[in-house]
DOLO-309884 format. One record per residue (C-alpha): residue in three letters; residue number from 1; x, y, z. Coordinates in pm, 1 decimal. Example, Ala and Ser with C-alpha at 12.3 -4.5 7.8 and 13.67 -1.06 7.14 Angstrom:
  res    n        c1        c2        c3
  ALA    1    1230.0    -450.0     780.0
  SER    2    1367.0    -106.0     714.0
This chain:
  res    n        c1        c2        c3
  MET    1   -1683.7    -854.5    1997.9
  LEU    2   -1452.3    -923.8    1706.4
  SER    3   -1606.0    -988.7    1367.4
  TYR    4   -1510.5    -979.1     987.0
  SER    5   -1688.2    -921.6     653.9
  LYS    6   -1572.2   -1004.0     317.2
  ILE    7   -1668.6    -727.5      65.6
  SER    8   -1637.3    -696.2    -312.9
  ILE    9   -1634.7    -346.1    -454.2
  PRO   10   -1639.5    -267.7    -827.2
  LEU   11   -1343.2     -58.4    -934.5
  LEU   12   -1403.8     257.6   -1125.1
  LYS   13   -1222.2      92.5   -1426.6
  PRO   14   -1014.8    -205.6   -1474.8
  PHE   15    -657.5    -193.4   -1310.7
  LYS   16    -415.2    -383.0   -1521.6
  THR   17     -60.8    -483.8   -1416.0
  SER   18     183.8    -746.9   -1504.9
  PHE   19      -2.9    -982.5   -1263.8
  GLY   20    -334.0    -947.2   -1437.4
  THR   21    -644.2    -726.6   -1463.3
  GLN   22    -841.1    -645.0   -1147.5
  LEU   23   -1203.4    -560.0   -1179.7
  THR   24   -1299.0    -538.3    -801.5
  ARG   25   -1144.0    -483.9    -462.6
  ASP   26   -1226.2    -802.8    -258.8
  ALA   27   -1133.3    -716.4     100.7
  ILE   28   -1171.9    -837.6     447.2
  ILE   29   -1287.2    -575.4     692.1
  LEU   30   -1216.1    -633.0    1055.1
  LEU   31   -1461.0    -477.8    1312.6
  TYR   32   -1421.4    -464.4    1695.2
  GLN   33   -1722.1    -347.2    1902.6
  GLY   34   -1691.5    -295.7    2277.5
  LYS   35   -1873.9     -90.9    2531.6
  GLY   36   -1976.1     230.3    2326.3
  GLU   37   -1677.6     188.6    2097.7
  LYS   38   -1606.4      67.4    1741.1
  ALA   39   -1282.5      20.3    1561.5
  PHE   40   -1205.9    -105.0    1210.9
  ALA   41    -916.6    -231.3    1003.4
  GLU   42    -860.4    -380.7     669.5
  VAL   43    -673.5    -698.8     563.3
  VAL   44    -510.9    -630.8     224.4
  THR   45    -522.2    -984.7      83.0
  ASP   46    -714.4   -1064.8    -236.5
  GLU   47    -917.4   -1368.9    -343.9
  ALA   48    -624.5   -1520.8    -531.9
  PRO   49    -266.5   -1551.5    -415.3
  LEU   50    -116.5   -1373.2    -714.8
  TYR   51      51.4   -1077.4    -535.0
  GLY   52     194.6   -1298.9    -259.4
  TYR   53     123.5   -1633.5     -95.3
  GLU   54    -157.1   -1500.0     133.7
  ASP   55    -499.6   -1458.8       1.2
  ASN   56    -854.1   -1404.2     171.8
  PHE   57    -897.4   -1770.2     267.2
  THR   58    -559.7   -1803.2     439.3
  ALA   59    -607.0   -1476.7     612.4
  ILE   60    -953.3   -1555.7     765.6
  HIS   61    -815.0   -1914.1     852.3
  VAL   62    -500.5   -1769.3    1035.7
  ILE   63    -691.0   -1494.1    1209.7
  ASN   64    -977.2   -1734.8    1316.5
  ASN   65    -749.6   -2036.1    1444.8
  HIS   66    -430.0   -1849.0    1562.6
  LEU   67    -428.1   -1466.7    1597.4
  LYS   68    -773.1   -1427.8    1749.7
  GLU   69    -648.6   -1602.7    2058.1
  MET   70    -359.8   -1346.8    2092.4
  PHE   71    -595.5   -1057.9    2062.7
  SER   72    -737.0    -851.7    2329.1
  PRO   73    -880.5    -495.6    2294.0
  ASP   74    -667.4    -385.3    2591.2
  LEU   75    -352.2    -484.9    2436.9
  GLU   76     -96.9    -235.9    2297.8
  PRO   77      12.1    -304.1    1933.0
  GLU   78     359.2    -384.2    2059.5
  LYS   79     232.8    -655.6    2289.6
  PHE   80      30.1    -810.9    2008.7
  ASN   81     322.6    -811.0    1777.5
  GLU   82     528.4   -1000.9    2030.1
  LYS   83     263.6   -1273.1    2068.2
  ALA   84     212.4   -1291.4    1683.9
  LYS   85     575.7   -1368.8    1627.2
  ALA   86     486.7   -1721.3    1717.5
  ILE   87     312.3   -1758.6    1379.4
  ARG   88     539.5   -1772.3    1085.4
  GLY   89     484.5   -1544.8     793.9
  HIS   90     110.2   -1424.7     715.4
  ASN   91     200.7   -1068.2     769.9
  MET   92     -97.7    -945.9     588.1
  ALA   93    -330.3   -1121.9     839.6
  LYS   94    -117.8   -1004.5    1130.6
  GLY   95    -112.3    -643.8     994.8
  GLY   96    -496.0    -632.5     992.2
  MET   97    -517.7    -736.4    1350.8
  GLU   98    -224.0    -499.8    1469.2
  MET   99    -388.0    -193.8    1287.3
  LEU  100    -724.1    -267.7    1451.2
  LEU  101    -546.3    -233.1    1774.9
  TRP  102    -397.3     101.6    1667.7
  ASP  103    -743.6     234.6    1595.6
  ILE  104    -872.8     115.0    1929.0
  ASN  105    -580.2     266.0    2120.9
  ALA  106    -586.6     590.8    1934.5
  LYS  107    -962.5     630.2    1998.0
  ARG  108    -925.2     560.7    2362.3
  GLU  109    -660.9     832.7    2382.4
  GLY  110    -891.5    1067.8    2182.4
  LYS  111    -636.5    1141.6    1926.5
  PRO  112    -627.6    1101.8    1543.5
  LEU  113    -423.6     817.6    1443.2
  HIS  114    -144.3    1024.4    1279.5
  LYS  115     -82.5    1225.2    1596.5
  PHE  116    -100.0     915.5    1800.8
  LEU  117     161.7     756.8    1592.0
  GLY  118     385.5    1071.1    1658.4
  LYS  119     608.3    1262.1    1428.7
  SER  120     329.6    1376.2    1197.5
  LYS  121     364.1    1654.1     952.2
  GLY  122      -8.1    1666.6     929.9
  LYS  123     -10.3    1606.6     563.0
  ALA  124      96.7    1349.7     296.9
  GLU  125     223.0    1408.7     -52.4
  VAL  126      19.8    1215.6    -321.9
  GLY  127     139.0    1048.0    -640.2
  ILE  128     -85.6     823.1    -863.7
  SER  129     -38.0     486.1    -995.8
  ILE  130    -186.2     421.8   -1343.9
  GLY  131    -279.6      77.1   -1474.8
  MET  132    -190.9     -41.0   -1819.5
  SER  133    -403.4      62.7   -2102.9
  THR  134    -333.9     183.8   -2455.6
  ILE  135     -70.0     465.4   -2487.3
  ASP  136    -343.2     712.2   -2580.3
  ASP  137    -566.5     632.9   -2290.5
  GLU  138    -275.9     641.4   -2062.1
  LEU  139    -159.8     991.4   -2196.4
  ARG  140    -519.2    1126.7   -2138.0
  THR  141    -514.5     974.3   -1790.1
  ILE  142    -171.9    1132.1   -1711.1
  GLY  143    -295.5    1479.8   -1849.1
  GLU  144    -570.7    1454.8   -1598.3
  ALA  145    -355.6    1355.7   -1316.5
  VAL  146    -109.8    1657.7   -1377.3
  LYS  147    -403.7    1894.2   -1398.6
  ARG  148    -515.8    1762.1   -1053.7
  GLY  149    -183.2    1834.4    -902.7
  TYR  150     -46.3    1491.3    -827.6
  ARG  151     314.6    1512.0    -725.5
  ARG  152     438.8    1210.3    -894.2
  ILE  153     312.6     999.4   -1190.1
  LYS  154     372.7     616.9   -1180.3
  VAL  155     289.3     397.0   -1482.5
  LYS  156     295.8      18.5   -1508.1
  ILE  157     518.9    -155.7   -1754.2
  GLU  158     608.9    -507.7   -1873.4
  ARG  159     797.7    -658.0   -2162.2
  GLY  160     700.2    -504.2   -2480.0
  TYR  161     520.5    -212.7   -2301.6
  ASN  162     799.3      10.1   -2174.9
  VAL  163    1023.9     230.7   -2380.3
  GLN  164     764.5     338.3   -2630.2
  LEU  165     526.1     433.1   -2348.1
  ILE  166     785.6     637.1   -2166.8
  LYS  167     899.8     818.9   -2474.8
  ALA  168     544.7     906.1   -2562.8
  ILE  169     495.2    1042.0   -2202.2
  ARG  170     814.2    1251.0   -2210.6
  GLU  171     728.8    1392.1   -2559.5
  ARG  172     369.1    1501.3   -2443.6
  TYR  173     447.3    1616.8   -2085.5
  GLY  174     812.2    1687.2   -2060.9
  ASP  175     999.8    1649.6   -1740.0
  ILE  176     710.2    1564.1   -1498.3
  PRO  177     812.3    1363.7   -1204.5
  LEU  178     771.8    1004.9   -1346.1
  SER  179     846.6     660.9   -1245.8
  VAL  180     761.8     310.2   -1365.9
  ASP  181     647.7      -8.3   -1194.9
  ALA  182     722.1    -351.4   -1324.0
  ASN  183     563.8    -565.6   -1072.6
  GLN  184     835.2    -828.2   -1109.3
  GLY  185     776.4    -847.0   -1491.3
  PHE  186    1132.0    -885.0   -1588.8
  THR  187    1424.7   -1118.6   -1525.0
  ARG  188    1811.5   -1101.2   -1530.7
  ASP  189    1793.6   -1157.8   -1909.7
  ASP  190    1629.3    -820.3   -1955.3
  PHE  191    1902.0    -588.0   -1816.7
  LYS  192    1959.9    -447.2   -2166.7
  ILE  193    1596.8    -361.1   -2191.2
  LEU  194    1593.0    -200.1   -1851.7
  LYS  195    1900.9       5.1   -1912.5
  LYS  196    1723.4     188.3   -2202.6
  LEU  197    1497.5     351.6   -1936.3
  ASP  198    1802.0     534.7   -1814.4
  GLU  199    1751.0     791.7   -2082.8
  PHE  200    1415.5     913.1   -1955.2
  ASN  201    1527.7    1059.3   -1624.6
  LEU  202    1283.4     852.7   -1419.2
  LYS  203    1252.5     896.2   -1037.5
  TYR  204    1289.1     506.0   -1008.8
  ILE  205    1197.6     179.3   -1149.1
  GLU  206     994.3     -26.5    -901.8
  GLN  207    1025.8    -401.6    -853.6
  PRO  208    1181.1    -493.3   -1199.9
  LEU  209    1271.9    -846.4   -1095.5
  PRO  210    1093.9   -1134.5    -917.4
  LEU  211    1064.5   -1065.1    -540.6
  GLU  212    1300.2   -1337.7    -434.4
  ASP  213    1578.7   -1214.7    -642.2
  ILE  214    1745.2    -960.6    -418.6
  ASN  215    2099.6   -1048.1    -552.3
  GLY  216    1949.1    -982.9    -905.6
  HIS  217    1837.2    -639.8    -799.4
  ALA  218    2172.2    -564.8    -645.3
  LEU  219    2338.7    -653.9    -978.5
  LEU  220    2094.8    -446.8   -1171.2
  ARG  221    2149.2    -146.8    -946.3
  LYS  222    2511.9    -141.3   -1050.3
  GLU  223    2420.4    -127.7   -1415.3
  LEU  224    2153.9     139.9   -1403.7
  LYS  225    2145.7     508.5   -1338.8
  THR  226    1783.3     493.5   -1254.9
  PRO  227    1719.8     423.4    -877.9
  ILE  228    1552.5      94.8    -786.4
  CYS  229    1267.4      95.5    -566.2
  LEU  230    1151.5    -241.6    -409.6
  ASP  231     777.6    -312.1    -330.2
  GLU  232     691.8    -687.3    -342.5
  SER  233    1033.3    -792.9    -209.3
  ILE  234     959.1    -596.9     123.2
  GLU  235     738.9    -838.2     311.9
  SER  236     880.1    -790.4     644.3
  VAL  237    1144.7    -585.5     851.7
  GLU  238    1392.8    -861.7     794.3
  SER  239    1334.4    -851.2     409.7
  ALA  240    1386.2    -486.2     410.1
  VAL  241    1706.7    -495.5     622.3
  ASN  242    1836.2    -781.3     398.3
  ALA  243    1775.5    -574.6      70.2
  MET  244    1960.5    -274.8     225.7
  GLU  245    2262.0    -485.6     337.9
  ARG  246    2288.8    -648.5     -10.9
  GLY  247    2286.7    -312.9    -185.1
  ALA  248    1976.9    -405.6    -372.7
  VAL  249    1772.6     -80.3    -319.5
  ASP  250    1766.8     282.5    -325.2
  ILE  251    1405.7     337.2    -230.0
  ILE  252    1146.3     134.4     -44.0
  ASN  253     766.3     128.5    -102.8
  ILE  254     614.8      43.7     235.0
  LYS  255     274.6    -114.7     235.7
  PRO  256     176.4    -128.9     617.1
  GLY  257     -91.9    -390.8     542.6
  ARG  258     161.8    -622.1     366.8
  ILE  259     448.4    -613.9     619.0
  GLY  260     258.1    -677.3     933.0
  GLY  261     121.9    -331.5    1041.8
  LEU  262     232.4       4.7    1153.6
  LEU  263     505.9     -94.7    1394.6
  ASN  264     697.9    -285.0    1134.7
  SER  265     663.0       4.4     888.9
  LEU  266     789.8     244.9    1142.0
  GLU  267    1079.7      18.1    1208.4
  VAL  268    1154.4      -6.6     839.8
  MET  269    1122.5     375.9     808.0
  GLU  270    1388.3     427.8    1077.7
  ARG  271    1623.6     161.4     926.1
  ALA  272    1597.3     333.1     583.2
  ARG  273    1666.2     677.1     731.7
  GLU  274    1992.6     538.5     884.4
  ASN  275    2090.9     391.4     551.1
  GLY  276    2005.1     687.0     331.0
  ILE  277    1719.5     497.1     162.4
  GLY  278    1411.1     682.9      19.4
  ILE  279    1071.9     593.2     165.3
  TRP  280     711.7     626.7      44.2
  ILE  281     387.0     466.9     139.6
  GLY  282     214.8     251.5    -115.5
  GLY  283    -133.1     109.8    -125.8
  MET  284    -320.5    -211.6    -231.6
  LEU  285    -625.7     -57.7    -366.6
  GLU  286    -764.8     -31.6      -6.5
  THR  287   -1114.6     108.1      94.4
  GLY  288   -1138.0     416.7     292.1
  ILE  289   -1050.2     210.5     600.8
  GLY  290    -715.3      88.1     488.0
  ARG  291    -651.4     421.6     297.5
  SER  292    -682.9     611.0     627.2
  PHE  293    -405.4     388.5     799.4
  ASN  294    -193.1     448.4     484.9
  ILE  295    -240.6     838.0     486.0
  SER  296    -180.0     856.6     853.8
  LEU  297     155.4     673.5     811.5
  ALA  298     239.7     881.8     510.3
  SER  299     226.1    1208.0     699.6
  ASN  300     521.8    1087.0     919.0
  VAL  301     838.6    1310.9     889.1
  LEU  302    1051.2     986.8     788.6
  VAL  303     847.6     959.0     466.1
  ASN  304    1039.1    1175.1     211.5
  MET  305     865.4    1088.7    -120.4
  PRO  306     501.4    1113.5    -258.0
  GLY  307     321.3     792.9    -211.2
  ASP  308      37.7     602.2    -403.3
  THR  309    -245.2     683.8    -166.8
  SER  310    -484.4     872.2    -382.2
  PRO  311    -824.6    1003.9    -297.5
  ASN  312   -1101.0     741.1    -275.1
  ASP  313   -1265.2     851.7    -599.2
  LYS  314    -940.9     747.5    -799.2
  TYR  315   -1036.9     382.3    -763.8
  PHE  316   -1412.5     362.2    -653.4
  ARG  317   -1721.1     523.3    -772.0
  LYS  318   -1849.7     471.2    -414.5
  ASP  319   -1656.8     363.5    -101.2
  ILE  320   -1766.6     196.9     216.5
  THR  321   -1675.1     482.8     434.7
  ASN  322   -1889.5     808.5     467.6
  GLU  323   -1572.0    1018.1     483.9
  LYS  324   -1385.5    1092.7     161.0
  PHE  325   -1031.6    1210.1     129.1
  GLU  326    -973.1    1516.4     -79.3
  MET  327    -656.3    1625.0    -243.3
  LYS  328    -532.7    1985.2    -283.2
  ASP  329    -213.5    2072.3    -478.4
  GLY  330     -89.0    1718.6    -440.8
  ILE  331    -155.8    1710.3     -59.8
  ILE  332    -394.2    1491.7     145.1
  THR  333    -460.1    1580.9     502.7
  PRO  334    -525.5    1295.6     747.9
  TYR  335    -865.0    1301.5     916.3
  SER  336    -892.6    1493.1    1244.5
  GLY  337   -1137.3    1251.0    1412.1
  LYS  338   -1027.5     999.5    1677.8
  GLY  339    -836.7     692.4    1556.4
  ILE  340    -867.4     658.4    1170.8
  GLY  341   -1149.1     905.9    1171.0
  VAL  342   -1390.3     712.7     949.4
  SER  343   -1728.7     566.2     979.0
  LEU  344   -1899.7     314.7     779.1
  ASP  345   -2171.3     380.5     511.5
  TYR  346   -2361.6      86.8     638.9
  GLU  347   -2620.1      80.3     357.1
  PHE  348   -2351.9      53.8      91.9
  PHE  349   -2133.4    -160.9     303.4
  ASN  350   -2410.1    -427.5     349.8
  SER  351   -2486.6    -408.1     -34.1
  VAL  352   -2129.7    -509.8    -122.7
  GLN  353   -2085.2    -785.0     150.5
  VAL  354   -1999.9   -1126.1       8.7
  GLU  355   -1973.0   -1287.7     352.8
  GLY  356   -2115.2   -1064.0     610.4
  GLY  357   -2073.6    -989.2     976.2
  ARG  358   -1931.5   -1319.0    1079.2
  LEU  359   -1801.1   -1351.5    1443.9
  LEU  360   -1445.1   -1479.5    1476.5
  ASP  361   -1521.1   -1768.7    1707.7
């Protein structure tokens, strides 16, 4: 039986980016129940198509009317991916279904997902992504993150909120591993502004220009000393290869739920290795379900930079999973249980359901 639930979990505090301010994580949770088995996955869409063209409505529509017919619990993820190619785009919807199959298959093999995927280091380096606030508030948050041992600090920037912030961080905390994320907040007219960031020895600037402007990123890369990381531009294997071939990228932020799942993520990681491109695993404010997939992937040997997958308590006062990731010295260890290794806290899960337990029929 295949079903889905829409949930809305309050964030610990508002998360502000150049897209807007997010107060809740509105997620779609997929559940497969068979003979004595349960598997879970998370679709990373949101209520509004602000991040990309997909949202919760389109994801449920595509899964219910197209992808469900291609799904069988006895399929390997590779076979599902081949079938799903018949549907154009909608990689977030596809990714949720594909990752559900990874959980099913790993559990049937009796292995933790990170080991089932192969090439696991058994640990993932963790960075933190900090939403916009006042400079004083951000400095306090960064101080707490440094004390907790995060391996990389990333702050959000936009026009009018960049150089002054980074200067204040460097003055207070010195040469900590620091990067910035523009979330497409600049244009080609802003190259002079972005070049000012070169003086701060940043690890990278993430997605400075609109996601479609690959040529613009290639031009900007020639102007900057600071490496360019692409995020929203990487929606598929093809978009990643295109960015590499055009010389538009130094580092790729892979979000498995966005680019169609773990198989596509692994292919991008291999292509990046071949081209000398840095790789880290990002997140989309996932619950403990999506977070477990991300951390399993982040433990892969091809991942060579700290990612954004923080412990659950970074974003939620309470999560829908019983298990909680813990970080020590900037490291998170994937769960050792079968598959993604998590179980639902059904009491809390039911309390945050907006649309609960609907069969895909």
